[in-house]
SEMI-763612 format. One record per residue (C-alpha): residue number from 1; x, y, z; chain; residue in three letters. Coordinates in steps of 0.05 Angstrom, whole numbers. Layout:
<i: NUM, east: X, north: Y, up: Z, ch: A, aa: ALA>
...
//
This chain:
<i: 1, east: -254, north: 2063, up: -2975, ch: A, aa: MET>
<i: 2, east: -250, north: 2066, up: -2900, ch: A, aa: LEU>
<i: 3, east: -217, north: 1999, up: -2887, ch: A, aa: CYS>
<i: 4, east: -142, north: 1988, up: -2893, ch: A, aa: GLN>
<i: 5, east: -142, north: 1930, up: -2942, ch: A, aa: ILE>
<i: 6, east: -70, north: 1911, up: -2924, ch: A, aa: ARG>
<i: 7, east: -96, north: 1884, up: -2858, ch: A, aa: LYS>
<i: 8, east: -145, north: 1834, up: -2887, ch: A, aa: PHE>
<i: 9, east: -98, north: 1776, up: -2898, ch: A, aa: ALA>
<i: 10, east: -155, north: 1726, up: -2900, ch: A, aa: VAL>
<i: 11, east: -220, north: 1719, up: -2939, ch: A, aa: SER>
<i: 12, east: -220, north: 1784, up: -2977, ch: A, aa: TYR>
<i: 13, east: -259, north: 1757, up: -3037, ch: A, aa: SER>
<i: 14, east: -318, north: 1802, up: -3016, ch: A, aa: TRP>
<i: 15, east: -277, north: 1863, up: -3037, ch: A, aa: LEU>
<i: 16, east: -272, north: 1835, up: -3108, ch: A, aa: LEU>
<i: 17, east: -346, north: 1822, up: -3109, ch: A, aa: LEU>
<i: 18, east: -360, north: 1894, up: -3088, ch: A, aa: LEU>
<i: 19, east: -318, north: 1918, up: -3146, ch: A, aa: ALA>
<i: 20, east: -355, north: 1878, up: -3199, ch: A, aa: ILE>
<i: 21, east: -427, north: 1875, up: -3173, ch: A, aa: MET>
<i: 22, east: -478, north: 1931, up: -3184, ch: A, aa: PRO>
<i: 23, east: -487, north: 1975, up: -3123, ch: A, aa: THR>
<i: 24, east: -561, north: 1958, up: -3119, ch: A, aa: ALA>
<i: 25, east: -547, north: 1884, up: -3118, ch: A, aa: ALA>
<i: 26, east: -496, north: 1889, up: -3062, ch: A, aa: VAL>
<i: 27, east: -536, north: 1938, up: -3019, ch: A, aa: ALA>
<i: 28, east: -470, north: 1952, up: -2983, ch: A, aa: PHE>
<i: 29, east: -476, north: 2006, up: -2930, ch: A, aa: ASP>
<i: 30, east: -432, north: 2017, up: -2870, ch: A, aa: TYR>
<i: 31, east: -492, north: 2030, up: -2826, ch: A, aa: LEU>
<i: 32, east: -550, north: 1982, up: -2834, ch: A, aa: GLN>
<i: 33, east: -615, north: 1965, up: -2799, ch: A, aa: VAL>
<i: 34, east: -617, north: 1895, up: -2771, ch: A, aa: LEU>
<i: 35, east: -653, north: 1851, up: -2822, ch: A, aa: PRO>
<i: 36, east: -716, north: 1813, up: -2801, ch: A, aa: THR>
<i: 37, east: -687, north: 1745, up: -2819, ch: A, aa: GLU>
<i: 38, east: -617, north: 1715, up: -2817, ch: A, aa: PRO>
<i: 39, east: -589, north: 1676, up: -2876, ch: A, aa: LEU>
<i: 40, east: -594, north: 1601, up: -2861, ch: A, aa: VAL>
<i: 41, east: -559, north: 1542, up: -2893, ch: A, aa: PRO>
<i: 42, east: -599, north: 1501, up: -2944, ch: A, aa: LYS>
<i: 43, east: -589, north: 1438, up: -2904, ch: A, aa: HIS>
<i: 44, east: -623, north: 1467, up: -2842, ch: A, aa: ASN>
<i: 45, east: -680, north: 1514, up: -2860, ch: A, aa: PRO>
<i: 46, east: -715, north: 1548, up: -2802, ch: A, aa: LEU>
<i: 47, east: -780, north: 1520, up: -2776, ch: A, aa: SER>
<i: 48, east: -819, north: 1535, up: -2713, ch: A, aa: ASN>
<i: 49, east: -816, north: 1462, up: -2691, ch: A, aa: SER>
<i: 50, east: -739, north: 1462, up: -2695, ch: A, aa: LYS>
<i: 51, east: -734, north: 1529, up: -2660, ch: A, aa: ILE>
<i: 52, east: -779, north: 1507, up: -2602, ch: A, aa: GLN>
<i: 53, east: -741, north: 1441, up: -2597, ch: A, aa: LEU>
<i: 54, east: -675, north: 1478, up: -2597, ch: A, aa: GLY>
<i: 55, east: -700, north: 1524, up: -2542, ch: A, aa: LYS>
<i: 56, east: -716, north: 1463, up: -2498, ch: A, aa: GLN>
<i: 57, east: -647, north: 1433, up: -2511, ch: A, aa: LEU>
<i: 58, east: -612, north: 1499, up: -2498, ch: A, aa: PHE>
<i: 59, east: -634, north: 1499, up: -2425, ch: A, aa: PHE>
<i: 60, east: -626, north: 1424, up: -2414, ch: A, aa: ASP>
<i: 61, east: -568, north: 1403, up: -2370, ch: A, aa: LYS>
<i: 62, east: -571, north: 1333, up: -2398, ch: A, aa: ARG>
<i: 63, east: -529, north: 1359, up: -2455, ch: A, aa: LEU>
<i: 64, east: -469, north: 1360, up: -2408, ch: A, aa: SER>
<i: 65, east: -433, north: 1296, up: -2387, ch: A, aa: ILE>
<i: 66, east: -446, north: 1307, up: -2312, ch: A, aa: ASN>
<i: 67, east: -513, north: 1341, up: -2323, ch: A, aa: GLN>
<i: 68, east: -487, north: 1402, up: -2287, ch: A, aa: ALA>
<i: 69, east: -491, north: 1457, up: -2339, ch: A, aa: ILE>
<i: 70, east: -533, north: 1476, up: -2399, ch: A, aa: SER>
<i: 71, east: -516, north: 1520, up: -2459, ch: A, aa: CYS>
<i: 72, east: -548, north: 1578, up: -2422, ch: A, aa: ASN>
<i: 73, east: -497, north: 1574, up: -2366, ch: A, aa: ASP>
<i: 74, east: -443, north: 1601, up: -2411, ch: A, aa: CYS>
<i: 75, east: -489, north: 1641, up: -2458, ch: A, aa: HIS>
<i: 76, east: -544, north: 1669, up: -2414, ch: A, aa: ASN>
<i: 77, east: -592, north: 1695, up: -2466, ch: A, aa: ILE>
<i: 78, east: -634, north: 1734, up: -2417, ch: A, aa: TYR>
<i: 79, east: -573, north: 1773, up: -2393, ch: A, aa: LEU>
<i: 80, east: -535, north: 1792, up: -2456, ch: A, aa: GLY>
<i: 81, east: -521, north: 1724, up: -2486, ch: A, aa: GLY>
<i: 82, east: -456, north: 1713, up: -2448, ch: A, aa: ASP>
<i: 83, east: -438, north: 1697, up: -2376, ch: A, aa: ASN>
<i: 84, east: -408, north: 1762, up: -2349, ch: A, aa: ASP>
<i: 85, east: -342, north: 1728, up: -2336, ch: A, aa: GLN>
<i: 86, east: -274, north: 1738, up: -2371, ch: A, aa: PRO>
<i: 87, east: -275, north: 1664, up: -2387, ch: A, aa: ARG>
<i: 88, east: -327, north: 1609, up: -2380, ch: A, aa: ALA>
<i: 89, east: -322, north: 1546, up: -2338, ch: A, aa: THR>
<i: 90, east: -343, north: 1480, up: -2369, ch: A, aa: GLY>
<i: 91, east: -359, north: 1412, up: -2340, ch: A, aa: VAL>
<i: 92, east: -286, north: 1396, up: -2325, ch: A, aa: SER>
<i: 93, east: -278, north: 1458, up: -2281, ch: A, aa: GLY>
<i: 94, east: -226, north: 1485, up: -2329, ch: A, aa: VAL>
<i: 95, east: -232, north: 1557, up: -2351, ch: A, aa: LYS>
<i: 96, east: -239, north: 1567, up: -2425, ch: A, aa: SER>
<i: 97, east: -180, north: 1597, up: -2463, ch: A, aa: LYS>
<i: 98, east: -223, north: 1654, up: -2489, ch: A, aa: ARG>
<i: 99, east: -284, north: 1695, up: -2469, ch: A, aa: ASN>
<i: 100, east: -353, north: 1666, up: -2484, ch: A, aa: ALA>
<i: 101, east: -384, north: 1712, up: -2536, ch: A, aa: PRO>
<i: 102, east: -457, north: 1730, up: -2540, ch: A, aa: THR>
<i: 103, east: -505, north: 1688, up: -2581, ch: A, aa: LEU>
<i: 104, east: -552, north: 1746, up: -2595, ch: A, aa: LEU>
<i: 105, east: -554, north: 1759, up: -2670, ch: A, aa: ASN>
<i: 106, east: -507, north: 1701, up: -2683, ch: A, aa: ILE>
<i: 107, east: -548, north: 1685, up: -2745, ch: A, aa: GLY>
<i: 108, east: -515, north: 1745, up: -2778, ch: A, aa: PHE>
<i: 109, east: -445, north: 1717, up: -2770, ch: A, aa: GLN>
<i: 110, east: -410, north: 1678, up: -2825, ch: A, aa: THR>
<i: 111, east: -358, north: 1640, up: -2785, ch: A, aa: VAL>
<i: 112, east: -355, north: 1621, up: -2711, ch: A, aa: TYR>
<i: 113, east: -307, north: 1619, up: -2652, ch: A, aa: HIS>
<i: 114, east: -260, north: 1677, up: -2640, ch: A, aa: TRP>
<i: 115, east: -212, north: 1651, up: -2693, ch: A, aa: ASP>
<i: 116, east: -265, north: 1631, up: -2744, ch: A, aa: GLY>
<i: 117, east: -247, north: 1557, up: -2742, ch: A, aa: ARG>
<i: 118, east: -319, north: 1535, up: -2749, ch: A, aa: PHE>
<i: 119, east: -353, north: 1546, up: -2816, ch: A, aa: LYS>
<i: 120, east: -424, north: 1532, up: -2792, ch: A, aa: SER>
<i: 121, east: -463, north: 1541, up: -2728, ch: A, aa: LEU>
<i: 122, east: -481, north: 1467, up: -2731, ch: A, aa: GLU>
<i: 123, east: -407, north: 1448, up: -2734, ch: A, aa: GLN>
<i: 124, east: -391, north: 1492, up: -2674, ch: A, aa: GLN>
<i: 125, east: -449, north: 1463, up: -2635, ch: A, aa: THR>
<i: 126, east: -426, north: 1391, up: -2644, ch: A, aa: ILE>
<i: 127, east: -355, north: 1410, up: -2626, ch: A, aa: ALA>
<i: 128, east: -378, north: 1443, up: -2561, ch: A, aa: HIS>
<i: 129, east: -420, north: 1384, up: -2541, ch: A, aa: ILE>
<i: 130, east: -361, north: 1337, up: -2551, ch: A, aa: GLN>
<i: 131, east: -307, north: 1381, up: -2522, ch: A, aa: ASP>
<i: 132, east: -281, north: 1352, up: -2457, ch: A, aa: ALA>
<i: 133, east: -275, north: 1420, up: -2425, ch: A, aa: ASP>
<i: 134, east: -343, north: 1447, up: -2447, ch: A, aa: ILE>
<i: 135, east: -400, north: 1396, up: -2447, ch: A, aa: MET>
<i: 136, east: -357, north: 1334, up: -2446, ch: A, aa: GLY>
<i: 137, east: -401, north: 1284, up: -2484, ch: A, aa: ILE>
<i: 138, east: -352, north: 1249, up: -2529, ch: A, aa: SER>
<i: 139, east: -400, north: 1192, up: -2545, ch: A, aa: LYS>
<i: 140, east: -463, north: 1217, up: -2579, ch: A, aa: SER>
<i: 141, east: -498, north: 1151, up: -2562, ch: A, aa: SER>
<i: 142, east: -499, north: 1172, up: -2488, ch: A, aa: LEU>
<i: 143, east: -535, north: 1238, up: -2503, ch: A, aa: LEU>
<i: 144, east: -583, north: 1204, up: -2552, ch: A, aa: ILE>
<i: 145, east: -601, north: 1152, up: -2500, ch: A, aa: GLU>
<i: 146, east: -616, north: 1206, up: -2449, ch: A, aa: ARG>
<i: 147, east: -662, north: 1243, up: -2495, ch: A, aa: LEU>
<i: 148, east: -697, north: 1181, up: -2521, ch: A, aa: GLU>
<i: 149, east: -721, north: 1167, up: -2450, ch: A, aa: GLN>
<i: 150, east: -760, north: 1232, up: -2451, ch: A, aa: ASP>
<i: 151, east: -827, north: 1226, up: -2487, ch: A, aa: LYS>
<i: 152, east: -829, north: 1301, up: -2498, ch: A, aa: LYS>
<i: 153, east: -764, north: 1297, up: -2536, ch: A, aa: TYR>
<i: 154, east: -788, north: 1237, up: -2576, ch: A, aa: GLN>
<i: 155, east: -848, north: 1276, up: -2602, ch: A, aa: SER>
<i: 156, east: -808, north: 1341, up: -2609, ch: A, aa: GLY>
<i: 157, east: -756, north: 1309, up: -2653, ch: A, aa: PHE>
<i: 158, east: -808, north: 1273, up: -2694, ch: A, aa: GLU>
<i: 159, east: -846, north: 1337, up: -2706, ch: A, aa: ASN>
<i: 160, east: -782, north: 1373, up: -2727, ch: A, aa: ALA>
<i: 161, east: -747, north: 1319, up: -2767, ch: A, aa: PHE>
<i: 162, east: -796, north: 1263, up: -2783, ch: A, aa: GLY>
<i: 163, east: -805, north: 1194, up: -2751, ch: A, aa: SER>
<i: 164, east: -745, north: 1157, up: -2780, ch: A, aa: GLU>
<i: 165, east: -687, north: 1159, up: -2728, ch: A, aa: THR>
<i: 166, east: -703, north: 1231, up: -2709, ch: A, aa: PRO>
<i: 167, east: -657, north: 1237, up: -2648, ch: A, aa: ILE>
<i: 168, east: -586, north: 1242, up: -2675, ch: A, aa: THR>
<i: 169, east: -527, north: 1286, up: -2658, ch: A, aa: LEU>
<i: 170, east: -535, north: 1321, up: -2725, ch: A, aa: THR>
<i: 171, east: -608, north: 1336, up: -2711, ch: A, aa: ASN>
<i: 172, east: -592, north: 1360, up: -2640, ch: A, aa: ILE>
<i: 173, east: -543, north: 1409, up: -2671, ch: A, aa: ALA>
<i: 174, east: -593, north: 1431, up: -2724, ch: A, aa: LYS>
<i: 175, east: -646, north: 1445, up: -2671, ch: A, aa: ALA>
<i: 176, east: -599, north: 1484, up: -2626, ch: A, aa: LEU>
<i: 177, east: -572, north: 1523, up: -2685, ch: A, aa: SER>
<i: 178, east: -643, north: 1540, up: -2708, ch: A, aa: SER>
<i: 179, east: -660, north: 1567, up: -2639, ch: A, aa: PHE>
<i: 180, east: -596, north: 1608, up: -2636, ch: A, aa: GLU>
<i: 181, east: -610, north: 1637, up: -2705, ch: A, aa: ARG>
<i: 182, east: -677, north: 1661, up: -2679, ch: A, aa: ALA>
<i: 183, east: -642, north: 1702, up: -2625, ch: A, aa: LEU>
<i: 184, east: -645, north: 1768, up: -2663, ch: A, aa: THR>
<i: 185, east: -652, north: 1834, up: -2626, ch: A, aa: THR>
<i: 186, east: -688, north: 1884, up: -2672, ch: A, aa: PRO>
<i: 187, east: -714, north: 1954, up: -2661, ch: A, aa: ASN>
<i: 188, east: -654, north: 1984, up: -2625, ch: A, aa: SER>
<i: 189, east: -653, north: 2061, up: -2618, ch: A, aa: PRO>
<i: 190, east: -600, north: 2060, up: -2673, ch: A, aa: PHE>
<i: 191, east: -645, north: 2020, up: -2720, ch: A, aa: ASP>
<i: 192, east: -703, north: 2067, up: -2707, ch: A, aa: GLN>
<i: 193, east: -658, north: 2126, up: -2721, ch: A, aa: TYR>
<i: 194, east: -638, north: 2097, up: -2789, ch: A, aa: LEU>
<i: 195, east: -711, north: 2085, up: -2804, ch: A, aa: GLN>
<i: 196, east: -727, north: 2158, up: -2796, ch: A, aa: GLY>
<i: 197, east: -742, north: 2169, up: -2722, ch: A, aa: ASN>
<i: 198, east: -688, north: 2220, up: -2706, ch: A, aa: LYS>
<i: 199, east: -711, north: 2227, up: -2634, ch: A, aa: ASN>
<i: 200, east: -685, north: 2159, up: -2613, ch: A, aa: THR>
<i: 201, east: -612, north: 2180, up: -2608, ch: A, aa: LEU>
<i: 202, east: -586, north: 2231, up: -2559, ch: A, aa: SER>
<i: 203, east: -540, north: 2287, up: -2582, ch: A, aa: HIS>
<i: 204, east: -483, north: 2250, up: -2549, ch: A, aa: ALA>
<i: 205, east: -499, north: 2186, up: -2587, ch: A, aa: ALA>
<i: 206, east: -502, north: 2225, up: -2653, ch: A, aa: ILE>
<i: 207, east: -434, north: 2256, up: -2638, ch: A, aa: ARG>
<i: 208, east: -409, north: 2187, up: -2619, ch: A, aa: GLY>
<i: 209, east: -433, north: 2158, up: -2685, ch: A, aa: MET>
<i: 210, east: -392, north: 2210, up: -2722, ch: A, aa: LYS>
<i: 211, east: -332, north: 2198, up: -2678, ch: A, aa: LEU>
<i: 212, east: -339, north: 2123, up: -2689, ch: A, aa: PHE>
<i: 213, east: -328, north: 2137, up: -2763, ch: A, aa: ASN>
<i: 214, east: -276, north: 2192, up: -2756, ch: A, aa: ASP>
<i: 215, east: -233, north: 2151, up: -2708, ch: A, aa: THR>
<i: 216, east: -232, north: 2092, up: -2756, ch: A, aa: GLY>
<i: 217, east: -275, north: 2043, up: -2717, ch: A, aa: CYS>
<i: 218, east: -323, north: 2037, up: -2776, ch: A, aa: LEU>
<i: 219, east: -267, north: 2009, up: -2819, ch: A, aa: ALA>
<i: 220, east: -278, north: 1941, up: -2786, ch: A, aa: CYS>
<i: 221, east: -342, north: 1946, up: -2746, ch: A, aa: HIS>
<i: 222, east: -394, north: 1961, up: -2800, ch: A, aa: PHE>
<i: 223, east: -454, north: 1929, up: -2832, ch: A, aa: GLY>
<i: 224, east: -514, north: 1891, up: -2805, ch: A, aa: THR>
<i: 225, east: -480, north: 1866, up: -2742, ch: A, aa: ASN>
<i: 226, east: -423, north: 1916, up: -2738, ch: A, aa: PHE>
<i: 227, east: -376, north: 1858, up: -2752, ch: A, aa: ALA>
<i: 228, east: -362, north: 1867, up: -2826, ch: A, aa: GLY>
<i: 229, east: -403, north: 1839, up: -2884, ch: A, aa: PRO>
<i: 230, east: -461, north: 1795, up: -2862, ch: A, aa: ALA>
<i: 231, east: -484, north: 1734, up: -2901, ch: A, aa: PRO>
<i: 232, east: -509, north: 1758, up: -2967, ch: A, aa: GLY>
<i: 233, east: -485, north: 1777, up: -3037, ch: A, aa: PRO>
<i: 234, east: -414, north: 1793, up: -3015, ch: A, aa: ALA>
<i: 235, east: -403, north: 1742, up: -2961, ch: A, aa: MET>
<i: 236, east: -427, north: 1670, up: -2957, ch: A, aa: GLY>
<i: 237, east: -436, north: 1627, up: -2896, ch: A, aa: LEU>
<i: 238, east: -367, north: 1600, up: -2880, ch: A, aa: GLY>
<i: 239, east: -330, north: 1661, up: -2908, ch: A, aa: ASP>
<i: 240, east: -289, north: 1696, up: -2854, ch: A, aa: GLY>
<i: 241, east: -277, north: 1769, up: -2843, ch: A, aa: PHE>
<i: 242, east: -215, north: 1779, up: -2799, ch: A, aa: TYR>
<i: 243, east: -175, north: 1836, up: -2770, ch: A, aa: GLU>
<i: 244, east: -110, north: 1847, up: -2732, ch: A, aa: LEU>
<i: 245, east: -115, north: 1859, up: -2658, ch: A, aa: PHE>
<i: 246, east: -74, north: 1894, up: -2634, ch: A, aa: PRO>
<i: 247, east: -60, north: 1930, up: -2699, ch: A, aa: ASN>
<i: 248, east: -8, north: 1976, up: -2666, ch: A, aa: TYR>
<i: 249, east: 35, north: 1932, up: -2623, ch: A, aa: ILE>
<i: 250, east: 77, north: 1967, up: -2569, ch: A, aa: GLY>
<i: 251, east: 27, north: 2003, up: -2525, ch: A, aa: SER>
<i: 252, east: 24, north: 1991, up: -2451, ch: A, aa: SER>
<i: 253, east: -41, north: 1952, up: -2462, ch: A, aa: TYR>
<i: 254, east: -1, north: 1895, up: -2493, ch: A, aa: ASP>
<i: 255, east: 22, north: 1878, up: -2423, ch: A, aa: THR>
<i: 256, east: -32, north: 1905, up: -2378, ch: A, aa: SER>
<i: 257, east: -87, north: 1869, up: -2416, ch: A, aa: HIS>
<i: 258, east: -46, north: 1810, up: -2443, ch: A, aa: GLN>
<i: 259, east: -64, north: 1829, up: -2515, ch: A, aa: LEU>
<i: 260, east: -4, north: 1794, up: -2547, ch: A, aa: VAL>
<i: 261, east: -5, north: 1730, up: -2505, ch: A, aa: ASP>
<i: 262, east: -56, north: 1697, up: -2552, ch: A, aa: ASP>
<i: 263, east: -35, north: 1692, up: -2625, ch: A, aa: LEU>
<i: 264, east: -107, north: 1689, up: -2649, ch: A, aa: GLY>
<i: 265, east: -124, north: 1653, up: -2714, ch: A, aa: ARG>
<i: 266, east: -51, north: 1631, up: -2721, ch: A, aa: TYR>
<i: 267, east: -60, north: 1582, up: -2664, ch: A, aa: GLU>
<i: 268, east: -111, north: 1545, up: -2707, ch: A, aa: PHE>
<i: 269, east: -82, north: 1553, up: -2777, ch: A, aa: THR>
<i: 270, east: -7, north: 1559, up: -2762, ch: A, aa: LYS>
<i: 271, east: -1, north: 1609, up: -2819, ch: A, aa: GLN>
<i: 272, east: 49, north: 1663, up: -2805, ch: A, aa: GLN>
<i: 273, east: 7, north: 1719, up: -2836, ch: A, aa: ASP>
<i: 274, east: -50, north: 1703, up: -2789, ch: A, aa: GLU>
<i: 275, east: -16, north: 1720, up: -2723, ch: A, aa: LYS>
<i: 276, east: -61, north: 1765, up: -2682, ch: A, aa: TYR>
<i: 277, east: -117, north: 1758, up: -2733, ch: A, aa: MET>
<i: 278, east: -187, north: 1751, up: -2704, ch: A, aa: TRP>
<i: 279, east: -258, north: 1745, up: -2729, ch: A, aa: ARG>
<i: 280, east: -285, north: 1816, up: -2722, ch: A, aa: VAL>
<i: 281, east: -334, north: 1812, up: -2663, ch: A, aa: PRO>
<i: 282, east: -404, north: 1842, up: -2669, ch: A, aa: PRO>
<i: 283, east: -422, north: 1905, up: -2631, ch: A, aa: LEU>
<i: 284, east: -498, north: 1900, up: -2625, ch: A, aa: ARG>
<i: 285, east: -518, north: 1894, up: -2552, ch: A, aa: ASN>
<i: 286, east: -446, north: 1909, up: -2533, ch: A, aa: ILE>
<i: 287, east: -469, north: 1948, up: -2472, ch: A, aa: ALA>
<i: 288, east: -496, north: 1882, up: -2443, ch: A, aa: LEU>
<i: 289, east: -436, north: 1837, up: -2455, ch: A, aa: THR>
<i: 290, east: -379, north: 1860, up: -2409, ch: A, aa: ALA>
<i: 291, east: -323, north: 1841, up: -2400, ch: A, aa: PRO>
<i: 292, east: -293, north: 1852, up: -2469, ch: A, aa: TYR>
<i: 293, east: -240, north: 1825, up: -2517, ch: A, aa: PHE>
<i: 294, east: -222, north: 1753, up: -2531, ch: A, aa: HIS>
<i: 295, east: -193, north: 1746, up: -2461, ch: A, aa: ASN>
<i: 296, east: -244, north: 1787, up: -2424, ch: A, aa: GLY>
<i: 297, east: -191, north: 1835, up: -2400, ch: A, aa: SER>
<i: 298, east: -230, north: 1900, up: -2409, ch: A, aa: ALA>
<i: 299, east: -280, north: 1904, up: -2352, ch: A, aa: LYS>
<i: 300, east: -321, north: 1963, up: -2377, ch: A, aa: THR>
<i: 301, east: -344, north: 1990, up: -2444, ch: A, aa: LEU>
<i: 302, east: -307, north: 2056, up: -2432, ch: A, aa: LYS>
<i: 303, east: -243, north: 2018, up: -2420, ch: A, aa: GLN>
<i: 304, east: -253, north: 1977, up: -2483, ch: A, aa: ALA>
<i: 305, east: -265, north: 2040, up: -2525, ch: A, aa: ILE>
<i: 306, east: -201, north: 2072, up: -2499, ch: A, aa: ILE>
<i: 307, east: -159, north: 2010, up: -2512, ch: A, aa: ILE>
<i: 308, east: -189, north: 1997, up: -2581, ch: A, aa: MET>
<i: 309, east: -176, north: 2069, up: -2604, ch: A, aa: ALA>
<i: 310, east: -103, north: 2066, up: -2582, ch: A, aa: LYS>
<i: 311, east: -87, north: 1995, up: -2606, ch: A, aa: THR>
<i: 312, east: -126, north: 1996, up: -2671, ch: A, aa: GLN>
<i: 313, east: -120, north: 2067, up: -2698, ch: A, aa: THR>
<i: 314, east: -66, north: 2097, up: -2652, ch: A, aa: ASN>
<i: 315, east: -114, north: 2150, up: -2628, ch: A, aa: VAL>
<i: 316, east: -118, north: 2176, up: -2556, ch: A, aa: THR>
<i: 317, east: -190, north: 2196, up: -2542, ch: A, aa: LEU>
<i: 318, east: -212, north: 2251, up: -2495, ch: A, aa: SER>
<i: 319, east: -259, north: 2234, up: -2438, ch: A, aa: GLU>
<i: 320, east: -316, north: 2268, up: -2474, ch: A, aa: GLN>
<i: 321, east: -302, north: 2230, up: -2538, ch: A, aa: GLU>
<i: 322, east: -303, north: 2164, up: -2500, ch: A, aa: VAL>
<i: 323, east: -369, north: 2183, up: -2468, ch: A, aa: THR>
<i: 324, east: -400, north: 2201, up: -2535, ch: A, aa: ASP>
<i: 325, east: -377, north: 2136, up: -2569, ch: A, aa: ILE>
<i: 326, east: -404, north: 2097, up: -2510, ch: A, aa: GLU>
<i: 327, east: -471, north: 2132, up: -2518, ch: A, aa: ALA>
<i: 328, east: -472, north: 2111, up: -2591, ch: A, aa: PHE>
<i: 329, east: -455, north: 2039, up: -2574, ch: A, aa: LEU>
<i: 330, east: -509, north: 2038, up: -2521, ch: A, aa: ASN>
<i: 331, east: -559, north: 2054, up: -2576, ch: A, aa: SER>
<i: 332, east: -544, north: 1987, up: -2609, ch: A, aa: LEU>
<i: 333, east: -581, north: 1949, up: -2555, ch: A, aa: THR>
<i: 334, east: -643, north: 1917, up: -2586, ch: A, aa: GLY>
<i: 335, east: -704, north: 1880, up: -2561, ch: A, aa: GLU>
<i: 336, east: -704, north: 1807, up: -2540, ch: A, aa: LEU>
<i: 337, east: -739, north: 1765, up: -2592, ch: A, aa: PRO>
<i: 338, east: -810, north: 1739, up: -2578, ch: A, aa: ALA>
<i: 339, east: -785, north: 1667, up: -2581, ch: A, aa: ILE>
<i: 340, east: -752, north: 1677, up: -2512, ch: A, aa: LEU>
<i: 341, east: -818, north: 1695, up: -2478, ch: A, aa: GLN>
<i: 342, east: -783, north: 1714, up: -2413, ch: A, aa: PRO>
<i: 343, east: -833, north: 1686, up: -2363, ch: A, aa: THR>
<i: 344, east: -818, north: 1691, up: -2289, ch: A, aa: GLN>
<i: 345, east: -798, north: 1618, up: -2289, ch: A, aa: ARG>
<i: 346, east: -748, north: 1630, up: -2345, ch: A, aa: ALA>
<i: 347, east: -720, north: 1692, up: -2312, ch: A, aa: ILE>
<i: 348, east: -711, north: 1655, up: -2245, ch: A, aa: LYS>
<i: 349, east: -676, north: 1598, up: -2283, ch: A, aa: HIS>
<i: 350, east: -628, north: 1648, up: -2315, ch: A, aa: ALA>
<i: 351, east: -614, north: 1685, up: -2250, ch: A, aa: GLN>
<i: 352, east: -602, north: 1621, up: -2212, ch: A, aa: LYS>
<i: 353, east: -543, north: 1604, up: -2257, ch: A, aa: HIS>
<i: 354, east: -519, north: 1675, up: -2268, ch: A, aa: TYR>
<i: 355, east: -458, north: 1691, up: -2227, ch: A, aa: LYS>
<i: 356, east: -436, north: 1763, up: -2236, ch: A, aa: PRO>
<i: 357, east: -366, north: 1786, up: -2221, ch: A, aa: ASN>
<i: 358, east: -356, north: 1801, up: -2147, ch: A, aa: PRO>
//
């Protein structure tokens, strides 16, 4: 098996399942086409009415205490699903401790936040709304009152949740989470290649795919979202898949990129064996989501590839090898989902609040 099991100090029950379940039932492959639908929790099944309502809420600045930012300000879904900054800035003006990750394909994750502290997307959504340094609305009654004054929201929540007290913090989180689960990016060149169209990948990308395996990257970045097992037979929603970063401590990158300043999952759990453990981040659309790592310290994809090879597998890549792996990773960029319908108005809205690095 490619992965070094000794490093998975948390949530390794999926390995036991793989050992006892029939291969056909598990359908476990290191390289997988993006499924058409994410797995959703039973308490919040997807519906078009909830997705459309969530989309409206996602761009609404009334979800922040000072009505200054929307969800899209930190997770610009028209421009990679993040905000192109090492760390995001919330309503308080304070920089976040960690980089704002992309929301694209988040429906294929099993836990949320860099350290996996949230077991559901709904739980994370509520926490972000209430966080003083993110959206800052500690009293849900304030947000509910704002939305109840809008007739469009009144009808939208009734359509999605029924007429009995439809506007609640729980339902706000359910609608936002439904929209975010709809943010899948299918039909990447890599997906087309796996489906039989061998002309979608360049020779460099094919070499890079082999190098990605040979270097050891595939030991952690595999499966549906290149983030380990996706929700399914081997992993349930709420089950975490974590990895050490850095795995080889002592390189110059520890200091130059502050890789050992943040203790990762340990800062949440306080368990000694979880120091420097992180939820394995997905790699789909990685070419769109610079800067990289939990602290945003790698400015380019090439730089991230070099650092990851050295700190995770103790391999020094040649310039050509880095270029080839980058070509493979570029092939993981998919198509924006139809739900976004990027009209000129939506694009202008996104660009207005998009502040690239100088």
